Every structure is written in structure tokens, then in C-alpha cells.
C-alpha positions as CSV (number, residue, x, y, z in Angstrom):
1,M,-43.7,16.5,-16.3
2,R,-43.9,12.9,-16.7
3,G,-40.2,12.5,-16.9
4,S,-40.0,14.2,-13.4
5,P,-40.8,11.5,-11.0
6,L,-38.4,9.1,-13.2
7,F,-35.7,11.8,-13.0
8,L,-36.3,12.2,-9.3
9,C,-36.0,8.5,-8.8
10,L,-32.8,8.2,-10.8
11,F,-31.3,11.1,-9.3
12,S,-32.0,9.6,-5.5
13,M,-30.6,6.5,-6.5
14,S,-27.6,8.1,-7.8
15,C,-27.0,9.9,-4.6
16,W,-27.7,6.9,-2.5
17,M,-25.4,4.9,-4.4
18,N,-22.4,7.5,-3.8
19,F,-22.7,6.9,0.0
20,I,-22.4,3.0,-0.3
21,P,-18.8,2.1,0.0
22,T,-17.2,0.5,-3.0
23,A,-16.7,-3.3,-2.8
24,G,-13.5,-4.0,-1.5
25,V,-12.7,-0.5,-0.1
26,K,-11.6,-0.6,3.6
27,I,-10.9,2.2,6.2
28,F,-7.7,1.9,7.7
29,H,-6.6,3.4,11.1
30,F,-3.0,4.3,11.3
31,G,-2.7,6.3,14.5
32,A,-4.6,9.3,14.1
33,C,-5.2,9.0,10.3
34,R,-7.9,7.1,8.7
35,V,-7.4,6.3,5.1
36,S,-9.8,4.4,2.7
37,M,-8.2,2.0,0.1
38,S,-9.3,-0.6,-2.1
39,M,-7.5,-3.6,-0.7
40,T,-9.0,-6.2,-2.7
41,E,-8.0,-4.4,-5.9
42,I,-4.5,-4.3,-4.7
43,R,-4.4,-7.9,-3.4
44,A,-6.0,-9.0,-6.8
45,G,-3.4,-7.5,-8.7
46,F,-0.7,-8.7,-6.3
47,T,-1.8,-12.3,-6.4
48,A,-2.0,-12.1,-10.3
49,I,1.8,-11.4,-10.6
50,K,3.2,-12.8,-7.2
51,A,4.5,-15.9,-8.5
52,N,6.1,-14.1,-11.5
53,I,7.9,-11.5,-9.5
54,Q,8.9,-14.1,-6.4
55,S,10.4,-16.3,-9.3
56,R,12.7,-13.1,-10.4
57,D,14.0,-12.9,-6.7
58,P,17.7,-14.4,-6.7
59,I,18.5,-14.3,-2.9
60,R,15.8,-16.1,-1.1
61,T,17.3,-16.1,2.3
62,L,17.0,-12.2,2.9
63,S,13.8,-10.6,3.6
64,I,13.5,-6.7,3.2
65,L,10.3,-6.3,5.4
66,S,10.5,-9.4,7.6
67,H,13.4,-9.2,10.3
68,P,13.5,-9.2,14.0
69,H,12.7,-5.6,13.5
70,S,9.2,-6.5,11.9
71,L,6.4,-4.3,11.4
72,H,4.1,-6.5,13.5
73,K,5.3,-4.7,16.8
74,V,5.0,-1.1,15.7
75,K,3.1,0.8,18.3
76,S,-0.4,2.1,17.1
77,S,0.6,5.7,17.7
78,D,3.5,5.3,15.1
79,R,1.4,3.6,12.5
80,C,0.5,6.9,10.6
81,C,4.3,7.7,10.2
82,I,5.8,4.5,9.2
83,T,2.8,3.6,7.1
84,Y,3.4,6.9,5.2
85,Q,7.3,6.0,5.1
86,L,6.6,2.6,3.5
87,F,4.3,3.9,0.8
88,T,6.6,6.5,0.0
89,F,9.6,3.7,0.0
90,Y,7.3,1.5,-2.3
91,V,6.4,4.5,-4.8
92,D,9.8,6.1,-4.8
93,K,12.1,3.2,-4.7
94,V,10.3,-0.1,-5.7
95,F,7.8,0.5,-8.2
96,K,10.4,2.5,-10.3
97,H,12.4,-0.4,-10.7
98,C,10.1,-3.1,-11.3
99,R,9.8,-3.6,-15.1
100,T,9.4,-6.7,-16.8
101,E,9.4,-8.0,-20.2
102,D,5.8,-9.2,-19.7
103,S,3.1,-6.3,-20.3
104,F,0.6,-7.9,-18.0
105,V,3.1,-7.7,-15.1
106,N,3.8,-4.4,-15.8
107,R,0.1,-3.2,-16.0
108,K,-0.5,-5.0,-12.7
109,I,2.4,-3.2,-11.1
110,S,1.4,0.2,-12.4
111,S,-2.0,-0.4,-11.3
112,I,-0.7,-1.2,-7.5
113,A,1.6,1.6,-8.0
114,N,-1.1,4.0,-8.7
115,S,-3.2,2.9,-5.6
116,F,-0.1,3.6,-3.2
117,L,0.5,6.9,-4.9
118,S,-3.2,7.7,-4.1
119,T,-3.1,6.2,-0.5
120,R,0.3,8.1,0.5
121,R,-1.2,11.5,-0.9
122,K,-4.0,10.8,1.7
123,L,-1.9,9.6,4.5
124,G,0.5,13.0,3.7
125,Q,-2.5,15.2,4.1
126,C,-3.4,13.5,7.3
127,R,0.1,13.4,8.6
128,E,0.4,17.2,8.2
129,Q,-2.9,17.9,9.8
130,N,-2.4,15.6,12.8
131,N,1.3,16.2,13.4
132,C,2.0,12.4,13.0
133,V,5.8,11.9,14.0
134,C,7.7,8.8,14.0
135,G,9.0,7.5,17.4
136,E,12.5,5.9,17.9
137,E,11.4,2.4,17.6
138,S,9.6,2.7,14.6
139,T,12.3,5.0,13.0
140,E,14.8,2.3,13.6
141,K,12.5,-0.5,12.2
142,F,12.4,1.7,9.1
143,K,16.0,2.1,8.8
144,Q,16.5,-1.5,9.2
145,I,14.2,-1.9,5.8
146,L,16.1,0.6,4.4
147,A,19.4,-1.0,5.2
148,N,17.9,-4.4,3.8
149,Y,16.9,-2.9,0.5
150,E,20.2,-0.8,-0.1
151,G,22.2,-4.0,0.7
152,L,21.0,-5.2,-2.9
153,N,21.3,-4.0,-6.1
154,V,18.4,-1.8,-7.1
155,T,16.7,-4.4,-9.5
156,S,17.0,-7.2,-7.0
157,A,16.0,-5.2,-4.2
158,A,12.9,-3.5,-6.0
159,M,11.6,-7.2,-7.2
160,K,12.3,-8.6,-3.5
161,S,10.4,-5.6,-2.1
162,L,7.4,-6.4,-4.4
163,G,7.4,-9.9,-3.9
164,E,7.0,-9.3,0.0
165,L,4.2,-6.8,-0.7
166,D,1.8,-9.5,1.1
167,I,3.6,-8.8,4.3
168,L,2.9,-5.1,4.3
169,L,-0.8,-5.5,3.3
170,D,-1.1,-8.2,5.9
171,W,0.0,-6.1,8.4
172,M,-2.3,-3.2,7.4
173,E,-5.2,-5.5,7.7
174,K,-4.2,-6.8,11.1
175,S,-3.7,-3.4,12.5
176,R,-6.9,-2.2,11.2
């Protein structure tokens, strides 16, 4: 029975640690949806490859995410919907076409993509439960993003969108 107090102490400590948020994990409020994600991990991964990715962008006069129809004016009630659309856009269109000859860069892209996939899943579940719908204004903003993306060849558009990831991350943190 000598091990019992030690076991109880370790077990209690383990349970307590599960309730402490992991470093860098933040809770985001997208309309009716609350989603946790490790912004520190995503930002660190993006920062490590940002210069490499942005140097591959052949068209610097055009932006996919920054435009007169920018994200910064999205109504709070539309944030759930447009955030889900943007995460789907990055998972389905951007990350699939961002491959380089540099394995380090590819690993970072894969890590960011996995974080986005996980968050998209959480957002999708919340959207279904809360019946999040996009308003006309956010639908138009997303259509403009798609038009900007589809106006370029697939690889250029994907690299440009990945290079602009900080615009999306900044918007998410400001709207938190």
C-alpha cells in the first residue's frame, strides 16, 4: 500500500494537467461557434516558411485575401460560415497544390494543413448544430476570394494564398 499515496498523487496531477490549456491554444468565437486551435503552432510553422513561400509568388500586384472586399468587415454573425469556407478553401484548394522541392517546407505545410483540417472539422460540427448560414455580404466576399484565386494558374494561386496566410490568421485573432 506504500505506492497508493504516490499513485493517487500522480493520478490527481495527471487529471489536473488535462484541464490546463496547452500553451498557444486559443479559443476563437466565430459567430455562434467556439473553436480551440493552436495558433502558436500554426504561426511558428508559417513563419518558418513564409519567406520561402512568398519568394515563389510571381505576381506581387494581386492579392487573394486582401481586397476591397476584405475579411475585416465581416459581420460577427457571418464569421462561422466564412471561416468554415476559408478553412475548406485552404484544405481543398491551397494545401493540395503547395509542394516544393524542400522537404522542410513541405513538412511545415503539411503540419499547418493538418491543423486546418482539424479546425475545419470542429467548425463543420458547430455549423451543423447552430445552423450557421452565410449572409449576402460574406458570400460576396468569399466569391471574390475564389475569383481572385481562380484568375491564376493553380500552383501560383496556391502559393500566393499560402503566402497570405498571415492575413487570415491576423483576421482570426482580431475577431476573437
